[in-house]
N, CA, C and O atoms as a Tinker XYZ file with bonds, in Angstrom:
   444  protein
     1  N   -130.670000  -81.548000  -81.807000    73     2
     2  CA  -129.889000  -82.408000  -80.893000    64     1     3
     3  C   -129.653000  -83.687000  -81.373000    63     2     4     5
     4  O   -130.403000  -84.175000  -82.219000    81     3
     5  N   -128.538000  -84.386000  -80.857000    73     3     6
     6  CA  -128.376000  -85.736000  -81.285000    64     5     7
     7  C   -128.795000  -86.639000  -80.182000    63     6     8     9
     8  O   -128.712000  -86.305000  -79.000000    81     7
     9  N   -129.282000  -87.885000  -80.616000    73     7    10
    10  CA  -129.764000  -88.723000  -79.702000    64     9    11
    11  C   -129.276000  -90.232000  -80.393000    63    10    12    13
    12  O   -129.680000  -90.598000  -81.497000    81    11
    13  N   -128.448000  -90.936000  -79.638000    73    11    14
    14  CA  -128.015000  -92.092000  -79.980000    64    13    15
    15  C   -127.127000  -91.817000  -81.273000    63    14    16    17
    16  O   -127.093000  -92.597000  -82.225000    81    15
    17  N   -126.455000  -90.697000  -81.210000    73    15    18
    18  CA  -125.313000  -90.400000  -82.434000    64    17    19
    19  C   -126.172000  -89.993000  -83.670000    63    18    20    21
    20  O   -125.580000  -89.936000  -84.747000    81    19
    21  N   -127.376000  -89.733000  -83.637000    73    19    22
    22  CA  -128.057000  -89.268000  -84.888000    64    21    23
    23  C   -128.838000  -88.076000  -84.390000    63    22    24    25
    24  O   -129.140000  -87.949000  -83.203000    81    23
    25  N   -129.216000  -87.039000  -85.512000    73    23    26
    26  CA  -129.748000  -85.775000  -85.285000    64    25    27
    27  C   -131.309000  -86.193000  -85.231000    63    26    28    29
    28  O   -132.076000  -86.048000  -86.183000    81    27
    29  N   -131.644000  -86.702000  -84.045000    73    27    30
    30  CA  -133.175000  -87.009000  -83.820000    64    29    31
    31  C   -133.927000  -86.241000  -82.723000    63    30    32    33
    32  O   -135.084000  -86.492000  -82.387000    81    31
    33  N   -133.357000  -85.537000  -82.341000    73    31    34
    34  CA  -134.025000  -84.926000  -80.943000    64    33    35
    35  C   -134.024000  -83.470000  -80.750000    63    34    36    37
    36  O   -133.223000  -82.793000  -81.394000    81    35
    37  N   -134.783000  -82.962000  -79.988000    73    35    38
    38  CA  -135.036000  -81.428000  -79.624000    64    37    39
    39  C   -134.621000  -81.327000  -78.177000    63    38    40    41
    40  O   -134.703000  -82.336000  -77.476000    81    39
    41  N   -134.232000  -80.322000  -77.733000    73    39    42
    42  CA  -134.078000  -80.051000  -76.252000    64    41    43
    43  C   -134.502000  -78.546000  -75.888000    63    42    44    45
    44  O   -133.829000  -77.551000  -76.161000    81    43
    45  N   -135.602000  -78.554000  -75.295000    73    43    46
    46  CA  -136.353000  -76.987000  -75.163000    64    45    47
    47  C   -136.336000  -76.848000  -73.595000    63    46    48    49
    48  O   -136.704000  -77.713000  -72.800000    81    47
    49  N   -135.845000  -75.613000  -73.301000    73    47    50
    50  CA  -135.603000  -74.876000  -72.004000    64    49    51
    51  C   -136.636000  -74.041000  -71.933000    63    50    52    53
    52  O   -137.011000  -73.332000  -72.868000    81    51
    53  N   -137.207000  -74.095000  -70.669000    73    51    54
    54  CA  -137.997000  -73.206000  -70.023000    64    53    55
    55  C   -137.589000  -71.909000  -69.553000    63    54    56    57
    56  O   -136.433000  -71.633000  -69.873000    81    55
    57  N   -138.241000  -70.967000  -68.838000    73    55    58
    58  CA  -137.746000  -69.793000  -68.439000    64    57    59
    59  C   -137.170000  -70.086000  -66.902000    63    58    60    61
    60  O   -136.806000  -69.124000  -66.226000    81    59
    61  N   -137.108000  -71.252000  -66.441000    73    59    62
    62  CA  -136.491000  -71.680000  -65.236000    64    61    63
    63  C   -135.161000  -72.422000  -65.337000    63    62    64    65
    64  O   -134.486000  -72.795000  -64.378000    81    63
    65  N   -134.812000  -72.622000  -66.930000    73    63    66
    66  CA  -133.732000  -73.198000  -67.264000    64    65    67
    67  C   -133.979000  -74.720000  -67.099000    63    66    68    69
    68  O   -132.991000  -75.451000  -67.034000    81    67
    69  N   -135.126000  -75.209000  -67.032000    73    67    70
    70  CA  -135.348000  -76.811000  -66.985000    64    69    71
    71  C   -135.559000  -77.455000  -68.402000    63    70    72    73
    72  O   -136.544000  -77.245000  -69.110000    81    71
    73  N   -134.655000  -78.150000  -68.674000    73    71    74
    74  CA  -134.609000  -78.798000  -69.965000    64    73    75
    75  C   -135.570000  -79.964000  -70.208000    63    74    76    77
    76  O   -135.700000  -80.754000  -69.273000    81    75
    77  N   -136.260000  -80.183000  -71.330000    73    75    78
    78  CA  -137.130000  -81.259000  -71.741000    64    77    79
    79  C   -136.506000  -81.809000  -73.180000    63    78    80    81
    80  O   -136.363000  -81.092000  -74.170000    81    79
    81  N   -136.145000  -83.282000  -73.103000    73    79    82
    82  CA  -135.548000  -83.488000  -74.059000    64    81    83
    83  C   -136.534000  -84.528000  -74.831000    63    82    84    85
    84  O   -137.140000  -85.393000  -74.199000    81    83
    85  N   -136.645000  -84.390000  -76.163000    73    83    86
    86  CA  -137.449000  -85.177000  -76.888000    64    85    87
    87  C   -137.025000  -85.831000  -78.011000    63    86    88    89
    88  O   -136.614000  -85.246000  -79.013000    81    87
    89  N   -137.108000  -87.078000  -77.884000    73    87    90
    90  CA  -136.489000  -87.884000  -79.007000    64    89    91
    91  C   -137.559000  -88.517000  -79.953000    63    90    92    93
    92  O   -138.588000  -89.035000  -79.518000    81    91
    93  N   -137.198000  -88.426000  -81.459000    73    91    94
    94  CA  -138.246000  -88.714000  -82.250000    64    93    95
    95  C   -137.610000  -89.821000  -83.210000    63    94    96    97
    96  O   -136.386000  -89.872000  -83.325000    81    95
    97  N   -138.465000  -90.734000  -83.919000    73    95    98
    98  CA  -138.028000  -91.778000  -84.665000    64    97    99
    99  C   -137.128000  -91.494000  -85.790000    63    98   100   101
   100  O   -136.278000  -92.303000  -86.163000    81    99
   101  N   -137.343000  -90.176000  -86.410000    73    99   102
   102  CA  -136.614000  -90.111000  -87.663000    64   101   103
   103  C   -136.310000  -88.361000  -87.408000    63   102   104   105
   104  O   -136.795000  -87.728000  -86.470000    81   103
   105  N   -135.457000  -87.818000  -88.404000    73   103   106
   106  CA  -134.984000  -86.595000  -88.513000    64   105   107
   107  C   -136.124000  -85.715000  -88.994000    63   106   108   109
   108  O   -136.346000  -84.606000  -88.509000    81   107
   109  N   -136.863000  -86.284000  -90.010000    73   107   110
   110  CA  -138.050000  -85.327000  -90.525000    64   109   111
   111  C   -138.978000  -84.894000  -89.404000    63   110   112   113
   112  O   -139.423000  -83.752000  -89.287000    81   111
   113  N   -139.213000  -85.853000  -88.640000    73   111   114
   114  CA  -140.200000  -85.477000  -87.452000    64   113   115
   115  C   -139.672000  -84.317000  -86.644000    63   114   116   117
   116  O   -140.351000  -83.305000  -86.468000    81   115
   117  N   -138.320000  -84.487000  -86.101000    73   115   118
   118  CA  -137.986000  -83.310000  -85.442000    64   117   119
   119  C   -137.686000  -82.238000  -86.030000    63   118   120   121
   120  O   -137.750000  -81.221000  -85.339000    81   119
   121  N   -137.319000  -82.114000  -87.288000    73   119   122
   122  CA  -137.335000  -80.851000  -88.162000    64   121   123
   123  C   -138.716000  -80.274000  -88.282000    63   122   124   125
   124  O   -138.907000  -79.064000  -88.158000    81   123
   125  N   -139.641000  -81.097000  -88.513000    73   123   126
   126  CA  -140.949000  -80.622000  -88.584000    64   125   127
   127  C   -141.516000  -79.993000  -87.287000    63   126   128   129
   128  O   -142.275000  -79.030000  -87.400000    81   127
   129  N   -141.193000  -80.480000  -86.049000    73   127   130
   130  CA  -141.636000  -79.854000  -84.867000    64   129   131
   131  C   -140.925000  -78.753000  -84.631000    63   130   132   133
   132  O   -141.541000  -77.862000  -84.046000    81   131
   133  N   -139.513000  -78.488000  -84.984000    73   131   134
   134  CA  -138.598000  -77.383000  -84.727000    64   133   135
   135  C   -139.215000  -76.201000  -85.703000    63   134   136   137
   136  O   -139.404000  -75.035000  -85.357000    81   135
   137  N   -139.452000  -76.702000  -86.846000    73   135   138
   138  CA  -139.952000  -75.489000  -87.737000    64   137   139
   139  C   -141.291000  -75.102000  -87.223000    63   138   140   141
   140  O   -141.547000  -73.899000  -87.257000    81   139
   141  N   -142.226000  -75.945000  -86.734000    73   139   142
   142  CA  -143.531000  -75.473000  -86.132000    64   141   143
   143  C   -143.307000  -74.625000  -84.947000    63   142   144   145
   144  O   -144.009000  -73.628000  -84.778000    81   143
   145  N   -142.339000  -74.964000  -84.080000    73   143   146
   146  CA  -142.183000  -74.171000  -82.914000    64   145   147
   147  C   -141.458000  -72.794000  -83.292000    63   146   148   149
   148  O   -141.777000  -71.831000  -82.595000    81   147
   149  N   -140.532000  -72.583000  -84.298000    73   147   150
   150  CA  -139.897000  -71.413000  -84.603000    64   149   151
   151  C   -141.025000  -70.526000  -85.531000    63   150   152   153
   152  O   -140.866000  -69.312000  -85.655000    81   151
   153  N   -142.106000  -71.184000  -86.132000    73   151   154
   154  CA  -143.051000  -70.397000  -86.676000    64   153   155
   155  C   -144.121000  -70.085000  -86.006000    63   154   156   157
   156  O   -144.997000  -69.429000  -86.568000    81   155
   157  N   -144.262000  -70.489000  -84.686000    73   155   158
   158  CA  -145.304000  -70.122000  -83.912000    64   157   159
   159  C   -145.048000  -68.878000  -83.110000    63   158   160   161
   160  O   -143.896000  -68.464000  -82.976000    81   159
   161  N   -146.157000  -68.217000  -82.530000    73   159   162
   162  CA  -145.990000  -66.980000  -81.631000    64   161   163
   163  C   -146.320000  -67.677000  -80.358000    63   162   164   165
   164  O   -147.440000  -68.125000  -80.111000    81   163
   165  N   -145.159000  -67.756000  -79.458000    73   163   166
   166  CA  -145.210000  -68.359000  -78.337000    64   165   167
   167  C   -145.051000  -67.467000  -76.978000    63   166   168   169
   168  O   -144.038000  -66.769000  -76.917000    81   167
   169  N   -145.761000  -67.440000  -76.130000    73   167   170
   170  CA  -145.765000  -66.234000  -75.000000    64   169   171
   171  C   -144.291000  -66.618000  -74.492000    63   170   172   173
   172  O   -143.752000  -67.723000  -74.417000    81   171
   173  N   -143.885000  -65.512000  -74.214000    73   171   174
   174  CA  -142.326000  -65.633000  -73.422000    64   173   175
   175  C   -141.362000  -66.074000  -74.076000    63   174   176   177
   176  O   -140.420000  -66.536000  -73.434000    81   175
   177  N   -141.306000  -66.066000  -75.495000    73   175   178
   178  CA  -140.441000  -66.688000  -76.423000    64   177   179
   179  C   -139.204000  -65.694000  -76.595000    63   178   180   181
   180  O   -139.291000  -64.467000  -76.653000    81   179
   181  N   -138.135000  -66.391000  -76.661000    73   179   182
   182  CA  -136.755000  -65.433000  -76.742000    64   181   183
   183  C   -136.536000  -65.036000  -78.157000    63   182   184   185
   184  O   -135.574000  -64.342000  -78.486000    81   183
   185  N   -137.513000  -65.518000  -79.078000    73   183   186
   186  CA  -137.199000  -65.192000  -80.627000    64   185   187
   187  C   -138.360000  -64.389000  -80.791000    63   186   188   189
   188  O   -139.473000  -64.656000  -80.338000    81   187
   189  N   -138.031000  -63.344000  -81.494000    73   187   190
   190  CA  -139.068000  -62.183000  -81.799000    64   189   191
   191  C   -140.019000  -62.662000  -83.103000    63   190   192   193
   192  O   -141.229000  -62.441000  -83.159000    81   191
   193  N   -139.280000  -63.325000  -84.094000    73   191   194
   194  CA  -140.159000  -63.887000  -85.208000    64   193   195
   195  C   -139.574000  -65.173000  -85.484000    63   194   196   197
   196  O   -138.408000  -65.453000  -85.205000    81   195
   197  N   -140.465000  -66.018000  -86.084000    73   195   198
   198  CA  -140.128000  -67.596000  -86.251000    64   197   199
   199  C   -139.482000  -67.884000  -87.543000    63   198   200   201
   200  O   -140.088000  -68.444000  -88.457000    81   199
   201  N   -138.322000  -67.525000  -87.618000    73   199   202
   202  CA  -137.589000  -68.050000  -88.897000    64   201   203
   203  C   -136.355000  -68.662000  -88.370000    63   202   204   205
   204  O   -135.921000  -68.364000  -87.257000    81   203
   205  N   -135.757000  -69.553000  -89.187000    73   203   206
   206  CA  -134.500000  -70.406000  -88.722000    64   205   207
   207  C   -133.236000  -69.169000  -88.890000    63   206   208   209
   208  O   -132.213000  -69.160000  -88.206000    81   207
   209  N   -133.540000  -68.263000  -89.842000    73   207   210
   210  CA  -132.200000  -67.301000  -89.701000    64   209   211
   211  C   -132.229000  -66.631000  -88.529000    63   210   212   213
   212  O   -131.199000  -66.509000  -87.867000    81   211
   213  N   -133.564000  -66.049000  -88.075000    73   211   214
   214  CA  -133.333000  -65.390000  -86.720000    64   213   215
   215  C   -132.909000  -66.376000  -85.550000    63   214   216   217
   216  O   -132.289000  -65.909000  -84.594000    81   215
   217  N   -133.219000  -67.701000  -85.596000    73   215   218
   218  CA  -132.777000  -68.664000  -84.626000    64   217   219
   219  C   -131.193000  -68.900000  -84.690000    63   218   220   221
   220  O   -130.500000  -69.085000  -83.689000    81   219
   221  N   -130.782000  -68.872000  -85.832000    73   219   222
   222  CA  -129.177000  -68.791000  -86.087000    64   221   223
   223  C   -128.455000  -67.620000  -85.503000    63   222   224   225
   224  O   -127.474000  -67.660000  -84.760000    81   223
   225  N   -129.102000  -66.550000  -85.960000    73   223   226
   226  CA  -128.678000  -65.182000  -85.520000    64   225   227
   227  C   -128.781000  -65.037000  -83.977000    63   226   228   229
   228  O   -127.925000  -64.397000  -83.367000    81   227
   229  N   -129.895000  -65.667000  -83.303000    73   227   230
   230  CA  -129.920000  -65.554000  -81.979000    64   229   231
   231  C   -128.738000  -66.498000  -81.128000    63   230   232   233
   232  O   -128.140000  -66.167000  -80.104000    81   231
   233  N   -128.634000  -67.569000  -81.779000    73   231   234
   234  CA  -127.541000  -68.526000  -81.098000    64   233   235
   235  C   -126.168000  -68.011000  -81.311000    63   234   236   237
   236  O   -125.261000  -68.302000  -80.531000    81   235
   237  N   -125.965000  -67.147000  -82.491000    73   235   238
   238  CA  -124.683000  -66.656000  -82.514000    64   237   239
   239  C   -124.457000  -65.460000  -81.467000    63   238   240   241
   240  O   -123.436000  -65.331000  -80.792000    81   239
   241  N   -125.453000  -64.697000  -81.440000    73   239   242
   242  CA  -125.461000  -63.652000  -80.364000    64   241   243
   243  C   -125.375000  -64.091000  -78.986000    63   242   244   245
   244  O   -124.867000  -63.332000  -78.161000    81   243
   245  N   -125.830000  -65.275000  -78.627000    73   243   246
   246  CA  -126.019000  -65.669000  -77.366000    64   245   247
   247  C   -124.453000  -66.375000  -76.899000    63   246   248   249
   248  O   -123.929000  -66.323000  -75.786000    81   247
   249  N   -123.984000  -66.965000  -78.017000    73   247   250
   250  CA  -122.527000  -67.366000  -77.748000    64   249   251
   251  C   -121.531000  -66.208000  -77.590000    63   250   252   253
   252  O   -120.581000  -66.228000  -76.807000    81   251
   253  N   -121.837000  -65.224000  -78.393000    73   251   254
   254  CA  -120.963000  -63.860000  -78.133000    64   253   255
   255  C   -121.009000  -63.385000  -76.799000    63   254   256   257
   256  O   -120.004000  -63.066000  -76.163000    81   255
   257  N   -122.455000  -63.325000  -76.266000    73   255   258
   258  CA  -122.717000  -62.767000  -74.922000    64   257   259
   259  C   -122.138000  -63.489000  -73.808000    63   258   260   261
   260  O   -121.552000  -62.950000  -72.869000    81   259
   261  N   -122.352000  -64.904000  -73.970000    73   259   262
   262  CA  -121.836000  -65.787000  -72.962000    64   261   263
   263  C   -120.327000  -65.868000  -72.961000    63   262   264   265
   264  O   -119.918000  -66.215000  -71.853000    81   263
   265  N   -119.423000  -65.673000  -73.793000    73   263   266
   266  CA  -118.101000  -65.559000  -74.024000    64   265   267
   267  C   -117.547000  -64.312000  -73.397000    63   266   268   269
   268  O   -116.520000  -64.302000  -72.719000    81   267
   269  N   -118.403000  -63.097000  -73.705000    73   267   270
   270  CA  -118.158000  -61.885000  -73.157000    64   269   271
   271  C   -118.167000  -61.887000  -71.602000    63   270   272   273
   272  O   -117.260000  -61.430000  -70.906000    81   271
   273  N   -119.286000  -62.447000  -71.161000    73   271   274
   274  CA  -119.501000  -62.582000  -69.708000    64   273   275
   275  C   -118.335000  -63.427000  -69.059000    63   274   276   277
   276  O   -117.839000  -63.151000  -67.967000    81   275
   277  N   -117.981000  -64.413000  -69.801000    73   275   278
   278  CA  -116.917000  -65.424000  -69.002000    64   277   279
   279  C   -115.772000  -64.683000  -69.049000    63   278   280   281
   280  O   -115.132000  -64.672000  -67.997000    81   279
   281  N   -115.181000  -63.853000  -70.269000    73   279   282
   282  CA  -114.115000  -63.037000  -70.267000    64   281   283
   283  C   -113.890000  -61.907000  -69.256000    63   282   284   285
   284  O   -112.797000  -61.696000  -68.730000    81   283
   285  N   -115.083000  -61.145000  -69.006000    73   283   286
   286  CA  -115.214000  -60.205000  -67.994000    64   285   287
   287  C   -115.263000  -60.729000  -66.613000    63   286   288   289
   288  O   -115.034000  -59.898000  -65.734000    81   287
   289  N   -115.499000  -61.853000  -66.275000    73   287   290
   290  CA  -115.422000  -62.718000  -64.858000    64   289   291
   291  C   -116.772000  -62.437000  -64.439000    63   290   292   293
   292  O   -116.930000  -62.280000  -63.228000    81   291
   293  N   -117.892000  -62.331000  -65.276000    73   291   294
   294  CA  -119.315000  -62.492000  -64.722000    64   293   295
   295  C   -119.994000  -63.855000  -64.765000    63   294   296   297
   296  O   -121.163000  -64.043000  -64.427000    81   295
   297  N   -119.103000  -64.849000  -65.241000    73   295   298
   298  CA  -119.628000  -66.216000  -65.334000    64   297   299
   299  C   -118.580000  -67.061000  -64.762000    63   298   300   301
   300  O   -117.417000  -66.689000  -64.917000    81   299
   301  N   -118.824000  -68.158000  -64.115000    73   299   302
   302  CA  -117.881000  -69.084000  -63.355000    64   301   303
   303  C   -117.270000  -70.036000  -64.643000    63   302   304   305
   304  O   -117.882000  -70.183000  -65.701000    81   303
   305  N   -116.238000  -70.515000  -64.409000    73   303   306
   306  CA  -115.683000  -71.527000  -65.575000    64   305   307
   307  C   -116.518000  -72.628000  -65.655000    63   306   308   309
   308  O   -116.564000  -73.161000  -66.764000    81   307
   309  N   -117.388000  -73.249000  -64.512000    73   307   310
   310  CA  -118.239000  -74.209000  -64.604000    64   309   311
   311  C   -119.398000  -73.854000  -65.576000    63   310   312   313
   312  O   -119.698000  -74.436000  -66.619000    81   311
   313  N   -120.015000  -72.708000  -64.973000    73   311   314
   314  CA  -121.056000  -72.293000  -66.182000    64   313   315
   315  C   -120.722000  -72.099000  -67.548000    63   314   316   317
   316  O   -121.542000  -72.261000  -68.452000    81   315
   317  N   -119.412000  -71.719000  -67.745000    73   315   318
   318  CA  -119.090000  -71.355000  -69.238000    64   317   319
   319  C   -118.907000  -72.714000  -69.947000    63   318   320   321
   320  O   -119.268000  -72.908000  -71.107000    81   319
   321  N   -118.300000  -73.667000  -69.136000    73   319   322
   322  CA  -118.058000  -75.097000  -69.891000    64   321   323
   323  C   -119.355000  -75.766000  -70.112000    63   322   324   325
   324  O   -119.503000  -76.524000  -71.070000    81   323
   325  N   -120.433000  -75.486000  -69.154000    73   323   326
   326  CA  -121.734000  -75.945000  -69.305000    64   325   327
   327  C   -122.400000  -75.290000  -70.575000    63   326   328   329
   328  O   -123.136000  -75.941000  -71.317000    81   327
   329  N   -122.135000  -74.131000  -70.754000    73   327   330
   330  CA  -122.829000  -73.503000  -72.155000    64   329   331
   331  C   -122.037000  -74.053000  -73.329000    63   330   332   333
   332  O   -122.648000  -74.327000  -74.361000    81   331
   333  N   -120.729000  -74.234000  -73.251000    73   331   334
   334  CA  -119.949000  -74.953000  -74.204000    64   333   335
   335  C   -120.481000  -76.228000  -74.672000    63   334   336   337
   336  O   -120.669000  -76.487000  -75.860000    81   335
   337  N   -120.720000  -77.032000  -73.676000    73   335   338
   338  CA  -121.156000  -78.400000  -73.821000    64   337   339
   339  C   -122.608000  -78.325000  -74.576000    63   338   340   341
   340  O   -122.918000  -79.101000  -75.479000    81   339
   341  N   -123.360000  -77.397000  -74.135000    73   339   342
   342  CA  -124.582000  -77.207000  -74.848000    64   341   343
   343  C   -124.714000  -76.906000  -76.119000    63   342   344   345
   344  O   -125.575000  -77.410000  -76.839000    81   343
   345  N   -123.704000  -75.892000  -76.565000    73   343   346
   346  CA  -123.482000  -75.460000  -77.849000    64   345   347
   347  C   -122.856000  -76.694000  -78.752000    63   346   348   349
   348  O   -123.054000  -76.751000  -79.966000    81   347
   349  N   -122.096000  -77.657000  -78.045000    73   347   350
   350  CA  -121.680000  -78.821000  -78.851000    64   349   351
   351  C   -122.616000  -79.723000  -79.176000    63   350   352   353
   352  O   -122.469000  -80.431000  -80.172000    81   351
   353  N   -123.667000  -79.811000  -78.402000    73   351   354
   354  CA  -124.789000  -80.656000  -78.557000    64   353   355
   355  C   -124.789000  -81.808000  -77.486000    63   354   356   357
   356  O   -125.477000  -82.827000  -77.543000    81   355
   357  N   -123.900000  -81.466000  -76.504000    73   355   358
   358  CA  -123.963000  -82.371000  -75.154000    64   357   359
   359  C   -124.991000  -82.043000  -74.084000    63   358   360   361
   360  O   -125.167000  -80.877000  -73.730000    81   359
   361  N   -125.639000  -83.013000  -73.589000    73   359   362
   362  CA  -126.697000  -82.877000  -72.674000    64   361   363
   363  C   -126.654000  -84.045000  -71.587000    63   362   364   365
   364  O   -126.177000  -85.152000  -71.834000    81   363
   365  N   -127.211000  -83.677000  -70.340000    73   363   366
   366  CA  -127.390000  -84.820000  -69.366000    64   365   367
   367  C   -128.388000  -85.738000  -69.744000    63   366   368   369
   368  O   -128.341000  -86.893000  -69.322000    81   367
   369  N   -129.390000  -85.310000  -70.580000    73   367   370
   370  CA  -130.518000  -85.983000  -71.034000    64   369   371
   371  C   -130.130000  -87.170000  -71.850000    63   370   372   373
   372  O   -130.996000  -88.001000  -72.126000    81   371
   373  N   -128.880000  -87.323000  -72.266000    73   371   374
   374  CA  -128.527000  -88.390000  -73.450000    64   373   375
   375  C   -127.102000  -88.851000  -72.954000    63   374   376   377
   376  O   -126.077000  -88.193000  -73.133000    81   375
   377  N   -127.171000  -90.102000  -72.289000    73   375   378
   378  CA  -125.936000  -90.583000  -71.856000    64   377   379
   379  C   -124.734000  -90.636000  -72.933000    63   378   380   381
   380  O   -123.556000  -90.399000  -72.663000    81   379
   381  N   -125.211000  -90.967000  -74.127000    73   379   382
   382  CA  -124.021000  -90.920000  -75.281000    64   381   383
   383  C   -123.520000  -89.519000  -75.612000    63   382   384   385
   384  O   -122.468000  -89.349000  -76.228000    81   383
   385  N   -124.302000  -88.510000  -75.185000    73   383   386
   386  CA  -123.658000  -87.031000  -75.318000    64   385   387
   387  C   -123.645000  -86.368000  -74.130000    63   386   388   389
   388  O   -124.036000  -85.201000  -74.082000    81   387
   389  N   -123.183000  -87.045000  -72.988000    73   387   390
   390  CA  -122.945000  -86.525000  -71.478000    64   389   391
   391  C   -121.913000  -85.362000  -71.725000    63   390   392   393
   392  O   -121.006000  -85.487000  -72.548000    81   391
   393  N   -122.125000  -84.040000  -70.848000    73   391   394
   394  CA  -121.075000  -83.244000  -70.959000    64   393   395
   395  C   -119.707000  -83.416000  -70.505000    63   394   396   397
   396  O   -119.526000  -84.084000  -69.487000    81   395
   397  N   -118.792000  -82.945000  -71.072000    73   395   398
   398  CA  -117.371000  -83.375000  -70.788000    64   397   399
   399  C   -116.757000  -81.990000  -70.067000    63   398   400   401
   400  O   -117.095000  -80.839000  -70.343000    81   399
   401  N   -115.806000  -82.388000  -69.114000    73   399   402
   402  CA  -114.965000  -81.372000  -68.374000    64   401   403
   403  C   -113.721000  -81.748000  -68.509000    63   402   404   405
   404  O   -113.431000  -82.942000  -68.586000    81   403
   405  N   -112.704000  -80.662000  -68.563000    73   403   406
   406  CA  -111.110000  -80.921000  -68.684000    64   405   407
   407  C   -110.633000  -81.363000  -66.982000    63   406   408   409
   408  O   -111.101000  -80.957000  -65.918000    81   407
   409  N   -109.682000  -82.206000  -67.214000    73   407   410
   410  CA  -109.039000  -82.588000  -65.901000    64   409   411
   411  C   -108.198000  -81.458000  -65.375000    63   410   412   413
   412  O   -107.532000  -80.825000  -66.195000    81   411
   413  N   -108.152000  -81.144000  -64.155000    73   411   414
   414  CA  -107.158000  -80.245000  -63.464000    64   413   415
   415  C   -105.852000  -81.097000  -63.126000    63   414   416   417
   416  O   -105.843000  -82.002000  -62.291000    81   415
   417  N   -104.840000  -80.727000  -63.819000    73   415   418
   418  CA  -103.628000  -81.645000  -63.765000    64   417   419
   419  C   -102.570000  -80.999000  -63.061000    63   418   420   421
   420  O   -101.476000  -81.546000  -62.930000    81   419
   421  N   -102.850000  -79.760000  -62.555000    73   419   422
   422  CA  -101.895000  -78.829000  -61.772000    64   421   423
   423  C   -102.348000  -77.964000  -60.985000    63   422   424   425
   424  O   -103.324000  -77.313000  -61.358000    81   423
   425  N   -101.810000  -77.736000  -59.778000    73   423   426
   426  CA  -102.382000  -76.663000  -58.766000    64   425   427
   427  C   -101.560000  -75.470000  -59.108000    63   426   428   429
   428  O   -100.377000  -75.499000  -58.770000    81   427
   429  N   -101.998000  -74.474000  -59.701000    73   427   430
   430  CA  -101.292000  -73.049000  -59.919000    64   429   431
   431  C   -101.271000  -72.191000  -58.904000    63   430   432   433
   432  O   -100.703000  -71.101000  -58.973000    81   431
   433  N   -101.898000  -72.623000  -57.870000    73   431   434
   434  CA  -101.906000  -71.486000  -56.545000    64   433   435
   435  C   -100.962000  -71.853000  -55.449000    63   434   436   437
   436  O   -100.391000  -71.002000  -54.767000    81   435
   437  N   -100.815000  -73.116000  -55.297000    73   435   438
   438  CA   -99.815000  -73.364000  -54.244000    64   437   439
   439  C    -98.524000  -73.412000  -54.617000    63   438   440   441
   440  O    -98.266000  -73.553000  -55.812000    81   439
   441  N    -97.576000  -73.311000  -53.738000    73   439   442
   442  CA   -96.046000  -73.330000  -53.990000    64   441   443
   443  C    -95.355000  -74.493000  -53.507000    63   442   444
   444  O    -94.139000  -74.597000  -53.661000    81   443
């Protein structure tokens, strides 16, 4: 995650979808912690084994599943936009990277 426009942070979500945002003083520290987390056997982890390849594969699969859920109408527009913001590195936990939403400039249902 970016913090103050630099890749210095990690954001970790628990099983209840609560996010914890941790900012480090340099990128080396954040990468070291991420590497340690990915290589640890954690209870309830969504990753089966701890390699960055599996993490990248997991994120690609997650993006695909979320997009398919939205296309099939199983996810609201708001939830889909929140996921897109998250994939883009945006978070409520960093004011410089706050989530963005499009303006609705027309009413397509009224006549």
